[in-house]
C-alpha positions as CSV (number, residue, x, y, z in Angstrom):
1,X,144.5,38.4,129.5
2,X,147.7,37.9,127.2
3,X,146.3,37.1,123.5
4,X,148.2,37.7,120.2
5,X,147.0,40.5,118.2
6,X,144.7,40.4,115.4
7,X,146.1,41.7,111.9
8,X,143.5,42.7,109.9
9,X,144.7,40.7,106.2
10,X,143.0,38.3,104.2
11,X,144.7,34.5,105.0
12,X,145.9,32.3,102.5
13,X,144.5,28.6,102.2
14,X,148.3,27.5,103.2
15,X,148.4,26.5,106.6
16,X,152.5,26.9,107.1
17,X,152.1,30.6,105.7
18,X,149.0,31.3,108.0
19,X,151.1,29.7,111.0
20,X,154.2,32.0,110.5
21,X,151.7,34.8,110.0
22,X,150.3,34.2,113.3
23,X,153.5,34.1,114.9
24,X,154.5,37.5,113.6
25,X,151.5,38.9,115.2
26,X,152.3,40.9,118.9
27,X,150.8,40.3,122.0
28,X,147.7,42.2,123.2
29,X,146.6,42.9,126.6
30,X,143.1,43.4,126.9
31,X,142.5,46.6,129.4
32,X,146.2,48.2,128.9
33,X,146.5,49.9,125.8
34,X,149.9,51.4,126.7
35,X,151.5,48.0,127.6
36,X,150.1,46.9,124.2
37,X,151.6,49.8,122.1
38,X,154.9,49.2,124.0
39,X,154.9,45.4,123.0
40,X,154.0,46.4,119.7
41,X,156.8,48.5,119.4
42,X,159.2,45.9,120.9
43,X,158.0,43.0,119.2
44,X,158.6,45.1,115.7
45,X,162.2,45.7,116.9
46,X,163.0,41.9,118.2
47,X,161.4,40.7,114.9
48,X,163.7,43.5,113.0
49,X,166.8,42.2,114.7
50,X,165.9,38.4,114.2
51,X,165.2,38.8,110.4
52,X,168.5,41.5,110.0
53,X,170.7,38.4,111.7
54,X,168.7,35.9,109.5
55,X,169.9,37.9,106.7
56,X,173.2,38.5,107.9
57,X,174.8,35.3,109.2
58,X,175.0,33.8,105.4
59,X,176.9,36.7,104.6
60,X,179.8,36.9,107.7
61,X,179.4,32.9,107.3
62,X,180.6,33.0,103.8
63,X,183.6,35.8,104.5
64,X,186.8,34.3,106.0
65,X,187.9,37.5,107.1
66,X,185.3,38.6,109.5
67,X,186.6,37.1,113.2
68,X,184.9,33.8,114.6
69,X,184.2,36.1,117.7
70,X,182.0,38.5,115.4
71,X,179.9,35.3,114.1
72,X,179.1,34.2,117.8
73,X,177.9,37.8,118.7
74,X,175.6,37.7,115.8
75,X,174.5,34.5,116.8
76,X,173.9,36.0,120.3
77,X,172.0,38.7,118.5
78,X,169.6,36.5,116.9
79,X,169.1,34.5,120.0
80,X,168.7,37.8,121.9
81,X,165.8,38.7,119.4
82,X,164.1,35.3,120.1
83,X,164.3,35.3,123.8
84,X,162.9,39.1,124.3
85,X,159.9,38.0,122.0
86,X,159.2,35.0,124.7
87,X,159.5,37.6,127.4
88,X,156.9,39.6,125.5
89,X,154.3,36.9,125.6
90,X,154.7,36.3,129.6
91,X,153.5,39.9,129.9
92,X,157.1,41.0,131.0
93,X,157.1,44.1,128.5
94,X,159.0,46.8,130.7
95,X,161.7,44.4,131.6
96,X,161.9,43.4,128.0
97,X,162.6,46.9,126.9
98,X,165.7,47.3,129.8
99,X,166.8,44.1,128.6
100,X,167.0,44.8,124.8
101,X,168.9,48.2,125.6
102,X,171.2,46.8,128.0
103,X,172.0,43.6,125.5
104,X,171.6,45.6,122.7
105,X,174.7,48.1,123.4
106,X,177.2,45.2,125.1
107,X,176.4,43.4,121.7
108,X,177.0,46.1,119.5
109,X,180.0,47.2,121.4
110,X,181.4,43.5,121.6
111,X,180.9,43.4,117.7
112,X,182.8,46.4,116.7
113,X,185.6,45.5,119.1
114,X,185.8,42.2,117.4
115,X,185.6,43.6,113.9
116,X,188.5,46.1,114.9
117,X,187.0,49.2,113.5
118,X,184.3,51.9,114.4
119,X,184.1,52.5,110.4
120,X,181.3,49.7,110.4
121,X,177.3,49.4,110.1
122,X,177.1,48.1,113.5
123,X,178.7,51.5,114.7
124,X,175.2,53.0,112.8
125,X,173.2,50.5,115.1
126,X,173.8,53.1,118.0
127,X,171.6,55.6,115.9
128,X,169.1,52.5,116.1
129,X,169.1,52.3,120.0
130,X,169.1,56.1,120.8
131,X,165.7,56.3,118.4
132,X,164.5,53.0,120.0
133,X,165.2,54.1,123.5
134,X,163.5,57.3,122.9
135,X,160.7,55.7,121.7
136,X,160.3,53.1,124.9
137,X,161.4,55.2,127.4
138,X,161.3,58.7,126.2
139,X,163.2,61.7,127.3
140,X,165.4,59.5,130.0
141,X,165.9,56.8,127.1
142,X,167.3,59.3,124.5
143,X,169.6,60.9,127.2
144,X,171.2,57.8,128.7
145,X,171.4,56.1,125.2
146,X,172.9,59.2,123.6
147,X,175.8,59.7,126.6
148,X,176.4,55.9,126.1
149,X,176.9,55.9,122.5
150,X,178.8,59.1,122.8
151,X,181.1,57.7,125.2
152,X,181.6,54.4,123.4
153,X,182.1,55.9,119.9
154,X,184.8,58.5,121.4
155,X,186.5,54.9,123.0
156,X,186.6,53.9,119.2
157,X,187.8,56.8,117.8
158,X,190.5,57.1,119.9
159,X,191.5,53.4,119.6
160,X,191.4,53.6,115.8
161,X,194.0,56.6,116.0
162,X,196.1,54.7,118.2
163,X,196.4,52.0,115.6
164,X,194.7,49.2,117.9
165,X,192.3,48.4,115.0
166,X,193.8,47.1,111.9
167,X,192.9,48.1,108.3
168,X,190.2,46.6,106.4
169,X,190.3,44.3,103.2
170,X,188.2,44.6,100.2
171,X,186.0,41.6,101.2
172,X,185.4,43.2,104.3
173,X,184.4,46.4,102.9
174,X,181.9,44.6,100.7
175,X,180.6,42.9,103.6
176,X,179.9,46.4,105.3
177,X,178.6,47.7,102.1
178,X,175.9,44.9,102.7
179,X,175.6,45.6,106.2
180,X,174.7,49.2,105.5
181,X,171.9,48.1,103.1
182,X,170.4,46.2,105.3
183,X,170.7,48.6,108.5
184,X,169.1,51.5,106.0
185,X,166.1,49.2,105.4
186,X,166.0,47.9,109.2
187,X,165.8,52.0,109.8
188,X,163.3,52.9,107.2
189,X,161.0,49.7,108.1
190,X,160.9,50.6,111.9
191,X,160.5,54.3,111.1
192,X,157.6,53.4,109.0
193,X,155.9,50.8,111.8
194,X,156.4,53.8,114.6
195,X,154.6,56.1,112.1
196,X,151.8,53.6,111.7
197,X,151.8,53.2,115.4
198,X,151.2,57.1,115.8
199,X,148.5,57.4,113.1
200,X,146.5,54.7,114.8
201,X,147.1,56.4,118.0
202,X,146.1,59.9,116.8
203,X,143.1,58.3,114.8
204,X,142.0,56.6,118.0
205,X,142.4,60.2,119.8
206,X,140.3,61.7,117.4
207,X,137.4,58.9,118.0
208,X,137.8,59.5,121.5
209,X,137.5,62.9,121.5
210,X,134.5,63.0,119.0
211,X,132.7,60.1,121.4
212,X,133.9,62.3,124.4
213,X,131.9,65.2,123.2
214,X,129.0,63.2,122.1
215,X,128.5,61.8,125.2
216,X,129.0,65.2,127.0
217,X,126.7,66.7,124.8
218,X,124.1,63.6,125.8
219,X,124.8,64.2,129.2
220,X,124.3,67.8,129.2
221,X,120.8,67.3,127.3
222,X,120.0,64.4,130.2
223,X,121.2,66.9,133.0
224,X,119.0,69.5,131.4
225,X,116.0,67.1,131.3
226,X,116.5,65.8,134.8
227,X,116.4,69.3,136.0
228,X,113.5,70.3,134.0
229,X,111.6,67.0,135.9
230,X,113.2,67.7,139.4
231,X,112.0,71.3,139.2
232,X,108.8,70.7,137.4
233,X,107.3,67.7,139.1
234,X,104.6,68.0,141.7
235,X,106.3,65.9,144.2
236,X,108.9,67.0,146.6
237,X,112.5,65.4,145.6
238,X,115.3,65.6,147.8
239,X,119.0,64.1,147.2
240,X,120.3,62.6,150.7
241,X,124.1,61.7,151.1
242,X,124.9,58.6,153.0
243,X,125.4,60.1,156.4
244,X,121.8,61.5,156.4
245,X,122.3,65.3,155.4
246,X,120.3,66.6,152.6
247,X,122.2,67.6,149.7
248,X,119.6,69.5,147.5
249,X,116.1,69.7,147.2
250,X,113.4,71.2,144.5
251,X,110.6,74.2,144.9
252,X,107.8,71.6,145.5
253,X,109.8,70.4,148.5
254,X,110.4,74.4,149.9
255,X,106.8,75.1,149.4
256,X,105.9,71.2,150.9
257,X,108.3,71.6,154.2
258,X,108.2,75.5,154.7
259,X,112.4,75.8,154.2
260,X,113.7,77.9,151.3
261,X,115.2,75.9,148.5
262,X,118.9,77.1,149.8
263,X,118.5,76.1,153.2
264,X,118.4,72.2,152.1
265,X,121.8,71.6,151.4
266,X,123.4,70.1,154.8
267,X,120.0,70.2,156.5
268,X,119.7,66.8,158.9
269,X,117.1,64.9,157.3
270,X,116.0,63.7,160.7
271,X,114.9,67.4,161.0
272,X,111.9,66.9,158.4
273,X,111.7,63.0,158.7
274,X,111.8,62.4,162.6
275,X,111.3,58.8,162.9
276,X,115.3,57.6,162.8
277,X,114.6,54.1,163.2
278,X,112.5,54.0,160.1
279,X,115.2,56.1,158.2
280,X,118.0,53.3,159.9
281,X,116.0,50.4,158.7
282,X,115.4,51.9,155.1
283,X,119.0,52.8,154.3
284,X,120.2,49.3,155.6
285,X,117.7,47.7,153.3
286,X,119.0,49.8,150.2
287,X,122.9,49.3,151.0
288,X,122.3,45.6,151.3
289,X,120.8,45.4,147.4
290,X,117.2,44.8,148.2
291,X,114.2,46.8,146.5
292,X,112.4,49.4,149.1
293,X,108.6,49.4,148.2
294,X,107.2,52.8,149.1
295,X,106.7,53.6,152.5
296,X,104.3,55.9,154.3
297,X,105.6,58.0,157.3
298,X,105.1,61.3,159.1
299,X,107.6,64.1,157.9
300,X,107.5,67.2,160.0
301,X,107.3,70.8,158.5
302,X,109.6,73.9,159.5
303,X,106.9,75.2,162.5
304,X,107.1,71.8,163.8
305,X,103.6,70.2,162.4
306,X,103.2,66.6,161.0
307,X,101.8,65.3,157.9
308,X,101.5,61.8,156.3
309,X,103.4,61.4,153.8
310,X,104.0,58.7,151.0
311,X,107.7,58.4,149.9
312,X,109.7,56.4,147.4
313,X,113.8,55.9,148.2
314,X,116.3,54.7,145.7
315,X,119.8,54.2,146.4
316,X,122.2,56.5,143.2
317,X,125.2,54.3,142.6
318,X,128.7,55.8,140.8
319,X,129.8,54.3,137.8
320,X,131.8,52.1,139.7
321,X,128.5,50.7,141.5
322,X,129.6,51.9,144.9
323,X,126.8,53.8,146.8
324,X,126.7,57.3,146.5
325,X,123.3,59.1,147.6
326,X,119.8,58.5,148.1
327,X,117.1,60.1,146.2
328,X,113.8,60.8,147.7
329,X,110.3,61.6,146.3
330,X,107.6,62.4,148.9
331,X,104.4,63.3,148.5
332,X,101.7,65.0,150.7
333,X,98.8,62.6,151.6
334,X,96.7,64.5,154.0
335,X,93.9,64.6,151.7
336,X,94.1,61.3,151.0
337,X,94.5,60.2,154.5
338,X,91.0,62.1,155.7
339,X,89.3,60.5,152.5
340,X,90.4,57.2,153.8
341,X,89.6,58.2,157.2
342,X,85.9,59.1,156.1
343,X,85.8,56.3,154.1
344,X,86.7,53.8,156.8
345,X,84.0,55.8,159.5
346,X,81.5,55.4,156.7
347,X,82.4,51.7,156.0
348,X,82.3,50.7,159.6
349,X,78.9,52.5,159.7
350,X,77.6,50.5,156.7
351,X,79.0,47.3,157.9
352,X,77.1,47.8,161.3
353,X,74.2,48.7,159.5
354,X,74.6,45.4,157.5
355,X,75.3,43.4,160.3
356,X,72.0,44.8,162.2
357,X,69.8,44.3,158.7
358,X,71.5,40.6,158.8
359,X,70.4,40.2,162.5
360,X,66.6,41.5,161.5
361,X,66.6,38.9,158.6
362,X,67.9,36.1,160.6
363,X,65.2,37.1,163.2
364,X,62.4,37.5,160.8
365,X,63.5,33.8,159.2
366,X,63.2,32.5,162.6
367,X,59.7,33.9,163.2
368,X,58.6,32.4,159.7
369,X,60.1,29.0,160.5
370,X,59.6,28.9,164.4
371,X,56.3,28.5,166.7
372,X,56.3,31.6,169.1
373,X,55.1,29.7,172.0
374,X,57.2,26.7,172.1
375,X,60.0,27.7,170.1
376,X,60.0,24.6,168.1
377,X,59.8,24.9,164.1
378,X,56.5,25.1,163.0
379,X,54.3,23.4,159.6
380,X,56.3,25.7,156.9
381,X,59.9,24.6,158.1
382,X,58.7,21.1,158.0
383,X,57.5,21.3,154.7
384,X,60.7,22.7,153.5
385,X,63.2,20.2,155.0
386,X,61.3,16.9,155.1
387,X,61.5,16.2,151.1
388,X,65.2,17.4,151.6
389,X,66.3,14.8,154.4
390,X,64.5,12.1,152.6
391,X,66.5,12.4,149.1
392,X,69.8,12.9,151.7
393,X,69.0,9.6,153.2
394,X,68.1,7.8,150.2
395,X,71.8,8.8,148.9
396,X,73.5,7.8,152.1
397,X,71.1,4.6,152.0
398,X,70.0,5.0,155.7
399,X,66.6,5.1,157.5
400,X,64.3,8.0,158.6
401,X,61.8,7.8,160.9
402,X,58.6,10.0,161.4
403,X,57.0,10.2,164.7
404,X,53.5,12.0,165.1
405,X,52.4,12.8,168.9
406,X,48.8,14.3,170.0
407,X,48.3,15.4,173.7
408,X,45.3,13.2,175.0
409,X,42.4,15.1,176.3
410,X,44.2,18.4,176.1
411,X,40.7,20.0,175.9
412,X,39.4,19.2,179.3
413,X,43.0,21.5,180.6
414,X,42.0,24.7,178.5
415,X,38.4,24.0,179.5
416,X,38.8,23.7,183.5
417,X,42.0,25.8,184.2
418,X,42.0,28.1,181.0
419,X,44.4,28.8,178.0
420,X,47.3,30.3,179.9
421,X,47.4,26.8,181.8
422,X,47.0,25.2,178.3
423,X,49.9,27.1,177.0
424,X,52.0,26.3,179.9
425,X,51.4,22.6,179.2
426,X,52.5,23.0,175.9
427,X,55.7,24.6,176.5
428,X,56.7,22.2,179.1
429,X,56.2,19.2,176.5
430,X,58.2,20.6,173.8
431,X,60.9,20.9,176.4
432,X,60.3,17.4,177.7
433,X,60.4,16.5,173.8
434,X,63.4,18.4,172.8
435,X,65.6,17.4,175.7
436,X,64.9,13.5,174.3
437,X,65.7,13.9,170.7
438,X,69.2,14.8,168.7
439,X,70.6,17.8,167.5
440,X,70.0,16.2,163.7
441,X,66.3,15.6,164.7
442,X,63.6,17.9,163.7
443,X,61.1,18.9,166.2
444,X,57.9,20.7,164.9
445,X,54.7,21.8,166.9
446,X,52.3,20.9,163.8
447,X,49.1,22.7,165.0
448,X,47.4,22.8,168.5
449,X,48.6,20.0,170.5
450,X,50.2,18.4,167.8
451,X,53.9,17.3,167.5
452,X,56.1,16.0,164.2
453,X,59.5,14.3,164.9
454,X,61.7,13.6,162.1
455,X,64.7,11.4,162.9
456,X,66.9,10.9,159.9
457,X,69.5,7.7,160.1
458,X,66.6,6.2,162.8
459,X,65.2,2.9,161.9
460,X,61.3,2.0,163.1
461,X,63.0,-0.3,166.3
462,X,65.3,2.9,167.4
463,X,62.4,5.5,166.5
464,X,59.7,3.1,168.4
465,X,61.7,3.0,171.5
466,X,62.5,6.8,171.2
467,X,58.9,7.2,171.1
468,X,58.1,5.3,174.3
469,X,60.9,7.1,176.4
470,X,59.3,10.6,175.3
471,X,55.4,8.9,176.2
472,X,56.8,8.0,179.8
473,X,58.5,11.3,180.4
474,X,55.3,13.0,179.5
475,X,53.1,10.8,181.5
476,X,55.2,11.3,184.7
477,X,55.6,15.0,184.2
478,X,53.7,17.1,186.3
479,X,53.2,21.3,185.5
480,X,52.5,23.3,188.4
481,X,49.6,26.3,187.7
482,X,47.8,28.4,189.7
483,X,48.3,26.1,192.7
484,X,47.4,22.7,190.8
485,X,49.9,20.3,189.6
486,X,48.7,19.1,186.3
487,X,49.2,15.9,184.3
488,X,48.8,15.0,180.4
489,X,49.3,11.8,178.7
490,X,50.2,11.6,175.0
491,X,49.7,9.0,172.0
492,X,52.3,8.1,169.3
493,X,51.8,7.0,165.9
494,X,55.4,5.8,164.1
495,X,56.1,5.2,160.2
496,X,59.7,4.8,158.8
497,X,61.5,4.8,155.3
498,X,62.0,2.8,153.7
499,X,59.9,0.2,155.6
500,X,56.6,2.1,155.2
501,X,56.9,4.1,152.0
502,X,59.3,6.0,149.5
503,X,57.7,9.5,149.5
504,X,57.6,11.9,152.4
505,X,53.8,12.3,152.4
506,X,52.9,8.5,152.3
507,X,55.3,8.2,155.7
508,X,53.4,11.1,157.1
509,X,49.9,9.8,156.4
510,X,51.1,6.5,157.7
511,X,52.6,7.8,161.1
512,X,49.0,9.7,161.4
513,X,46.8,6.9,160.5
514,X,49.3,4.9,163.5
515,X,48.6,7.6,165.7
516,X,44.9,7.5,165.0
517,X,44.9,3.8,166.2
518,X,46.7,4.9,169.2
519,X,43.6,7.1,170.2
520,X,41.1,4.7,169.2
521,X,43.1,1.6,171.5
522,X,43.0,3.7,174.6
523,X,45.5,6.5,174.2
524,X,48.9,7.0,176.2
525,X,50.6,4.6,173.7
526,X,52.9,4.2,170.9
527,X,51.8,2.3,167.5
528,X,53.7,1.6,164.6
529,X,51.9,1.6,161.2
530,X,50.8,-1.9,159.7
531,X,48.9,-2.9,157.1
532,X,46.7,-4.9,159.6
533,X,45.8,-1.7,161.5
534,X,45.2,0.5,158.7
535,X,41.5,1.9,159.3
536,X,39.2,0.4,156.9
537,X,37.2,2.8,154.4
């Protein structure tokens, strides 16, 4: 990137002057200090030529003794200086220097020939060209420009002795004096400018040397700290090249793997980390620029035994950002794995015991809410769930029906065939009732031969039809016991929310009253509660 150099001077509040001062600045090439220095020197030379010719042209223009060719050549020198500055700002620094030397020698030689004398200030500009060549191109520039100047001056002297050049007038000599004065000033200014560039270069060199010394000191201090950390850490640290060979390792690594420290350089990493596929994937992940979380693997000791490790891998890059090597920090986690395995076994045993406790708790809960003979819910479960179900149907604006059933003349079966036959009959009746109800219905053995069925979402008409199905099923059902076929009938009472009440106890009482009416009117029937049938006190 080419920009104009920054001249650290106080700017005037005059736009024309500020523009002129900015025009004087040399081009600046970011990141190329040598090119910038050459450009500054060439810019100074070009400006010196431009100002010299600007001052000279009025003088030679006034004189009538100066040949026209000389005036043209001096004008060409002015244009050459402007052209060289233009090339400098185009970034063509080296070619501009070469053009400066070639055009300078050509124009100086032409000027001397046009003046007709070697004894002019123009001849002295060869010295200016030699000095500039040395500054720009070093030894080769000085050598070639000195040879060229010597040959040209020798030719001029021979020509002067042969009378080729005419004698000079007083006016011409006066102009020559002016030219000498300007040339002395130009040479002195160029020397001062070169001195300033050299002084700045020396100051930058001293500063760079100081900064480098400070950087080296910090680097040595950092290396000492890193070496101390490298050796004193409790984890194994290995440096590995990108080809999979160890470069270095600390003492802890030697203790962990069983190798001496000086054995690690050149040791294939696969000898201590045998999982080649895991190694390859880890390297590819790091080279792709992704972060690699810690990984667990099996490393191998010198005696061949495997042990678990937790490893952290990091990619080390050089100052240009190119991958250089891997740093591996490994920690033996054998004890931790043993602890984890023991904890896992203990946890599994605890989970087994918890599951057993939960199973026993569930069984105990079932025993507390289930009738042990029929497997139906008992009175306790009914008292817990009936109010809750009633509240739910109230929120949902639905019906709820309660059926209370009682086996007819069940005592005769117990008295005639024994309690075993009675229990068998109760089980079969419970199974029949359960088969005719929904999964959302609550079927309970309320006590003895009495059953209660709670039907959420069922109105009184649907409940009555379902009760009739249950009655018919029980009536047609036979139970074999000790070679005898036993039969039994059942009476049912029905009451519903909201038709017969708003409270669970009220509806239950009315369903029980309807059951009483079924018993009083001949048994083996279904009765829906009504005020007309309500027993009178």
